[in-house]
mmCIF file of the C-alpha atoms, coordinates in Angstrom:
data_MODEL
# 
_entry.id   MODEL 
# 
loop_
_atom_site.group_PDB 
_atom_site.id 
_atom_site.type_symbol 
_atom_site.label_atom_id 
_atom_site.label_alt_id 
_atom_site.label_comp_id 
_atom_site.label_asym_id 
_atom_site.label_entity_id 
_atom_site.label_seq_id 
_atom_site.pdbx_PDB_ins_code 
_atom_site.Cartn_x 
_atom_site.Cartn_y 
_atom_site.Cartn_z 
_atom_site.occupancy 
_atom_site.B_iso_or_equiv 
_atom_site.pdbx_formal_charge 
_atom_site.auth_seq_id 
_atom_site.auth_comp_id 
_atom_site.auth_asym_id 
_atom_site.auth_atom_id 
_atom_site.pdbx_PDB_model_num 
ATOM 1  C CA . UNK A 1 1  ? -205.694 -45.693 -36.051  1.00 0.00 ? 1  UNK A CA 1 
ATOM 2  C CA . UNK A 1 2  ? -206.008 -49.432 -36.667  1.00 0.00 ? 2  UNK A CA 1 
ATOM 3  C CA . UNK A 1 3  ? -207.744 -48.927 -40.039  1.00 0.00 ? 3  UNK A CA 1 
ATOM 4  C CA . UNK A 1 4  ? -204.986 -46.543 -41.128  1.00 0.00 ? 4  UNK A CA 1 
ATOM 5  C CA . UNK A 1 5  ? -202.315 -49.133 -40.311  1.00 0.00 ? 5  UNK A CA 1 
ATOM 6  C CA . UNK A 1 6  ? -204.209 -51.822 -42.227  1.00 0.00 ? 6  UNK A CA 1 
ATOM 7  C CA . UNK A 1 7  ? -204.462 -49.480 -45.204  1.00 0.00 ? 7  UNK A CA 1 
ATOM 8  C CA . UNK A 1 8  ? -200.719 -48.812 -45.061  1.00 0.00 ? 8  UNK A CA 1 
ATOM 9  C CA . UNK A 1 9  ? -199.964 -52.554 -44.963  1.00 0.00 ? 9  UNK A CA 1 
ATOM 10 C CA . UNK A 1 10 ? -202.319 -53.218 -47.874  1.00 0.00 ? 10 UNK A CA 1 
ATOM 11 C CA . UNK A 1 11 ? -200.784 -50.381 -49.865  1.00 0.00 ? 11 UNK A CA 1 
ATOM 12 C CA . UNK A 1 12 ? -197.283 -51.771 -49.290  1.00 0.00 ? 12 UNK A CA 1 
ATOM 13 C CA . UNK A 1 13 ? -198.471 -55.247 -50.380  1.00 0.00 ? 13 UNK A CA 1 
ATOM 14 C CA . UNK A 1 14 ? -199.971 -53.871 -53.586  1.00 0.00 ? 14 UNK A CA 1 
ATOM 15 C CA . UNK A 1 15 ? -196.790 -51.959 -54.393  1.00 0.00 ? 15 UNK A CA 1 
ATOM 16 C CA . UNK A 1 16 ? -194.721 -55.101 -53.795  1.00 0.00 ? 16 UNK A CA 1 
ATOM 17 C CA . UNK A 1 17 ? -197.038 -57.227 -55.971  1.00 0.00 ? 17 UNK A CA 1 
ATOM 18 C CA . UNK A 1 18 ? -196.889 -54.663 -58.767  1.00 0.00 ? 18 UNK A CA 1 
ATOM 19 C CA . UNK A 1 19 ? -193.086 -54.638 -58.642  1.00 0.00 ? 19 UNK A CA 1 
ATOM 20 C CA . UNK A 1 20 ? -192.958 -58.455 -58.760  1.00 0.00 ? 20 UNK A CA 1 
ATOM 21 C CA . UNK A 1 21 ? -195.375 -58.509 -61.691  1.00 0.00 ? 21 UNK A CA 1 
ATOM 22 C CA . UNK A 1 22 ? -193.327 -55.921 -63.547  1.00 0.00 ? 22 UNK A CA 1 
ATOM 23 C CA . UNK A 1 23 ? -190.100 -57.897 -62.990  1.00 0.00 ? 23 UNK A CA 1 
ATOM 24 C CA . UNK A 1 24 ? -191.761 -61.125 -64.179  1.00 0.00 ? 24 UNK A CA 1 
ATOM 25 C CA . UNK A 1 25 ? -193.138 -59.382 -67.280  1.00 0.00 ? 25 UNK A CA 1 
ATOM 26 C CA . UNK A 1 26 ? -189.702 -57.974 -68.127  1.00 0.00 ? 26 UNK A CA 1 
ATOM 27 C CA . UNK A 1 27 ? -188.146 -61.436 -67.658  1.00 0.00 ? 27 UNK A CA 1 
ATOM 28 C CA . UNK A 1 28 ? -190.704 -63.011 -70.021  1.00 0.00 ? 28 UNK A CA 1 
ATOM 29 C CA . UNK A 1 29 ? -190.077 -60.266 -72.562  1.00 0.00 ? 29 UNK A CA 1 
ATOM 30 C CA . UNK A 1 30 ? -186.304 -60.771 -72.324  1.00 0.00 ? 30 UNK A CA 1 
ATOM 31 C CA . UNK A 1 31 ? -186.779 -64.524 -72.718  1.00 0.00 ? 31 UNK A CA 1 
ATOM 32 C CA . UNK A 1 32 ? -188.871 -64.063 -75.859  1.00 0.00 ? 32 UNK A CA 1 
ATOM 33 C CA . UNK A 1 33 ? -186.306 -61.625 -77.247  1.00 0.00 ? 33 UNK A CA 1 
ATOM 34 C CA . UNK A 1 34 ? -183.453 -64.069 -76.595  1.00 0.00 ? 34 UNK A CA 1 
ATOM 35 C CA . UNK A 1 35 ? -185.453 -66.890 -78.173  1.00 0.00 ? 35 UNK A CA 1 
ATOM 36 C CA . UNK A 1 36 ? -186.170 -64.768 -81.238  1.00 0.00 ? 36 UNK A CA 1 
ATOM 37 C CA . UNK A 1 37 ? -182.511 -63.885 -81.627  1.00 0.00 ? 37 UNK A CA 1 
ATOM 38 C CA . UNK A 1 38 ? -181.494 -67.516 -81.164  1.00 0.00 ? 38 UNK A CA 1 
ATOM 39 C CA . UNK A 1 39 ? -183.987 -68.663 -83.816  1.00 0.00 ? 39 UNK A CA 1 
ATOM 40 C CA . UNK A 1 40 ? -182.791 -65.971 -86.210  1.00 0.00 ? 40 UNK A CA 1 
ATOM 41 C CA . UNK A 1 41 ? -179.180 -67.074 -85.761  1.00 0.00 ? 41 UNK A CA 1 
ATOM 42 C CA . UNK A 1 42 ? -180.078 -70.725 -86.248  1.00 0.00 ? 42 UNK A CA 1 
ATOM 43 C CA . UNK A 1 43 ? -182.205 -70.144 -89.336  1.00 0.00 ? 43 UNK A CA 1 
ATOM 44 C CA . UNK A 1 44 ? -185.213 -72.209 -90.338  1.00 0.00 ? 44 UNK A CA 1 
ATOM 45 C CA . UNK A 1 45 ? -185.973 -75.480 -88.592  1.00 0.00 ? 45 UNK A CA 1 
ATOM 46 C CA . UNK A 1 46 ? -186.215 -77.391 -91.851  1.00 0.00 ? 46 UNK A CA 1 
ATOM 47 C CA . UNK A 1 47 ? -185.088 -76.704 -95.414  1.00 0.00 ? 47 UNK A CA 1 
ATOM 48 C CA . UNK A 1 48 ? -188.704 -76.765 -96.660  1.00 0.00 ? 48 UNK A CA 1 
ATOM 49 C CA . UNK A 1 49 ? -190.532 -73.462 -97.116  1.00 0.00 ? 49 UNK A CA 1 
ATOM 50 C CA . UNK A 1 50 ? -193.400 -72.810 -94.735  1.00 0.00 ? 50 UNK A CA 1 
ATOM 51 C CA . UNK A 1 51 ? -196.876 -73.812 -95.827  1.00 0.00 ? 51 UNK A CA 1 
ATOM 52 C CA . UNK A 1 52 ? -200.088 -71.983 -95.042  1.00 0.00 ? 52 UNK A CA 1 
ATOM 53 C CA . UNK A 1 53 ? -202.216 -73.773 -92.480  1.00 0.00 ? 53 UNK A CA 1 
ATOM 54 C CA . UNK A 1 54 ? -205.471 -73.279 -94.369  1.00 0.00 ? 54 UNK A CA 1 
ATOM 55 C CA . UNK A 1 55 ? -206.077 -74.183 -97.998  1.00 0.00 ? 55 UNK A CA 1 
ATOM 56 C CA . UNK A 1 56 ? -206.723 -71.307 -100.340 1.00 0.00 ? 56 UNK A CA 1 
ATOM 57 C CA . UNK A 1 57 ? -210.328 -70.974 -101.523 1.00 0.00 ? 57 UNK A CA 1 
ATOM 58 C CA . UNK A 1 58 ? -211.052 -71.935 -105.130 1.00 0.00 ? 58 UNK A CA 1 
# 
């Protein structure tokens, strides 16, 4: 009986952790979406066009 109760407690903990993880993931996703929209509304950071980080091979 004791092992069954421990298993039930552990199962409830895992379900709770999964729900918290899911909520945190959705919050991060919403934050990125809001940031993307904000950047799109604001436009580019500088008037210069973007440059490639690596030089093109000759």
